[in-house]
N, C-alpha and C positions, 0 to 999 in steps of 0.2 A: 717824777716817774717812780718814786719809791713805792707808792701804793697802787700804782696803776698796773693793770694786767695787760701785757702786750701780746701781740700775735705769736711771738717766739715762745713765751711761757705756755700759751694754750697748745701750741703744736707739741711742745715737749711733754706736757701733761697728757695730751691725747696719745702720744707715742708710748708713754709709760703705761697708760691704761690699756692700750692695744696689746703691749707686750705681756702685761699681767694676765689679760683675758686669754691670750694665745697660750701662755704657759699653763694656765688653769685647764684649758681644753686639752692640751697635750698630756698634762698630768692625769686628767680624768680618763683619757683614752688609754694611757699606760696602766692605770689602776684596773680598768676593765680587762685588758689583756692579761694582766697578772692574775686577776681573779679567775679568768677562764683557764689559765695554765694551772692554777692551784686546784681547780675542780677536776681537771684532767689527771693531775698527779694523784689526787685523793681517790679517784676512781680506779686508777692503776694499782694504788697501794691496797685498796680493799680487795681487788682481784688477787693480788699476790698473797694477801693475808688469808684469803679463802683457800688458795692452793697450799699454803703452808699448813693450814688446819687439816686439809684433806690428807696431805702427806704425813702429818703427825699421827692422825688416826690410823692410817695404813701401817705406819711404823709400829705403833702400839699393838695393833692386831698381830702383825708378824712376830713381834717380840713375845707376845703371849703364846702364840703357836709354837715358837721355838722353845720356850720354857717348858711347855707341856711335853714336847718330843724329847727334850733333854731329860726330863723327869722320868718319862717312860723307859728311856734307854739308860737309866742310871745303873751302875754296877750292882747295886743292891737289888733293884727290881729284876734285872737280867738273871742274877744268881737265883732268886726265888723262882722265876719262871723255868729256869733250867732244872732246878731241883724237882719241881712239880712235873715237868716233862719226863725226867728220868724215873720218877716214881710211877707215872702212868705207863711208861714203857716196861718197867719191871712187872707191874700188875698185868699187862697184856701178855707178856711172856709166860707168867705163871698161869693165867687163864688158858692160854694155848696148850700148855703142858697138861693141865687138868682135863681139858677137852679131849686131847689125844689119848690119854689113859682111859677115859670113859669109852671112847670109840673102839679102842683095842679090846676092852672088856666085852663089848657086845659084838665085836667082829663085824660091825656094820649091820647086823640083823638082830632084832630084839627077839629073844626066845618066847614062846607062848607062856602065858601066865594063867594059872587057874583062877577062875573068878570066885572070889569069896562072897560076893553078893548074890543073893537069890531074889527073884521077883516075888513079892508078896501079894 
């Protein structure tokens, strides 16, 4: 009986083959589920990456705008603008004074002027 294959050995080998085939089928199914989960995770990760890129662009734009506003309102720029405004106000006051003196000179009515031009 040493070289003979008996029924018990065949049943044992059949059971082992059936177990291996079942384990392979279960493994294949689990690999399929894992790949589906991985695809879903990759899709979500790409969506999050897109959101992060959008927010990063928005942040950069807002930072640039804030830098421009900070530069516009810097003490040096405000000082220059105030000095220019003060000079314009002084010029306006001077022009008002000159206009008032000219108005007083004519008393609101221009005197008649002799014409030096003659028709030829």
